[in-house]
C-alpha positions as CSV (number, residue, x, y, z in Angstrom):
1,X,81.6,133.5,102.6
2,X,82.8,131.0,105.0
3,X,83.2,127.0,103.5
4,X,81.9,124.7,106.0
5,X,85.0,122.0,106.9
6,X,85.0,118.6,106.9
7,X,87.7,116.2,108.0
8,X,88.1,113.2,106.6
9,X,88.7,109.8,109.2
10,X,92.0,109.5,107.3
11,X,92.7,113.7,108.2
12,X,91.7,112.6,111.5
13,X,94.2,109.2,111.7
14,X,96.8,111.4,110.4
15,X,96.4,113.8,113.1
16,X,96.4,111.4,116.1
17,X,99.2,109.9,114.9
18,X,101.3,113.3,114.3
19,X,100.1,114.3,118.1
20,X,100.7,111.0,119.8
21,X,104.6,111.5,118.4
22,X,104.9,115.4,119.6
23,X,103.4,114.3,122.6
24,X,105.8,111.6,123.2
25,X,108.6,114.1,122.7
26,X,106.7,117.5,124.8
27,X,103.9,117.9,126.0
28,X,103.8,121.8,124.8
29,X,105.0,120.7,120.6
30,X,101.9,118.4,120.9
31,X,99.9,121.4,121.9
32,X,101.4,123.8,119.1
33,X,100.8,121.2,116.4
34,X,97.1,121.5,117.0
35,X,97.2,125.1,117.5
36,X,98.8,125.9,114.1
37,X,96.5,122.6,112.5
38,X,93.5,124.2,113.6
39,X,94.7,128.2,112.3
40,X,94.9,126.6,109.1
41,X,91.3,124.8,109.1
42,X,90.3,128.1,109.9
43,X,91.9,129.9,107.3
44,X,91.4,127.1,104.3
45,X,87.7,127.3,105.2
46,X,87.3,130.9,104.5
47,X,89.1,131.2,101.4
48,X,90.1,127.5,99.7
49,X,91.0,129.0,96.5
50,X,93.8,130.9,97.7
51,X,95.7,128.1,98.3
52,X,97.6,125.7,94.9
53,X,96.9,122.6,93.2
54,X,98.7,119.7,94.0
55,X,101.5,119.5,91.2
56,X,100.6,116.8,88.7
57,X,99.1,113.6,90.4
58,X,96.5,111.7,89.9
59,X,94.1,113.8,92.4
60,X,92.8,116.8,90.9
61,X,91.7,119.3,91.9
62,X,93.1,118.7,95.2
63,X,95.0,121.8,96.8
64,X,97.6,122.1,99.6
65,X,99.1,123.9,102.1
66,X,102.3,123.5,104.5
67,X,101.8,123.8,108.4
68,X,104.5,126.1,109.1
69,X,107.2,124.8,111.6
70,X,106.3,121.1,111.1
71,X,106.9,118.5,108.0
72,X,103.2,118.1,106.9
73,X,101.3,119.6,104.6
74,X,97.3,119.5,104.7
75,X,95.3,118.1,102.0
76,X,91.8,119.1,100.7
77,X,89.1,120.0,98.2
78,X,86.7,122.0,97.6
79,X,82.6,120.2,97.4
80,X,80.2,122.0,96.8
81,X,79.8,124.2,100.2
82,X,81.9,122.4,101.9
83,X,85.8,121.7,102.1
84,X,86.8,118.8,102.8
85,X,90.2,117.8,104.3
86,X,91.2,114.1,103.0
87,X,95.5,114.0,104.4
88,X,97.5,115.9,107.1
89,X,100.1,114.0,105.5
90,X,104.0,114.1,107.3
91,X,106.3,115.3,104.2
92,X,108.5,112.9,105.0
93,X,106.5,110.1,104.3
94,X,105.8,108.4,100.4
95,X,102.4,110.1,99.1
96,X,98.9,108.9,99.8
97,X,101.1,106.0,101.7
98,X,98.6,103.1,103.1
């Protein structure tokens, strides 16, 4: 059973910032980032239990997966029949940055 996928405003902002950064370097790089992210979203919606929980944090029940070839982690949580993506986190920044 595939879960509904919801993306938070913060995750959208993270994505737009990343795409803008990669687009400034090279348009193909931005497109590659978006394709990888789309594939991860599809995989998360199909089988969210496959992914690990965030290690010992105040953010209980959050899971994550790395975005291959890019320094990003997708942070999400299963909520009922939905998977909510909370952050598309740049691993070069502090967790839960403002």
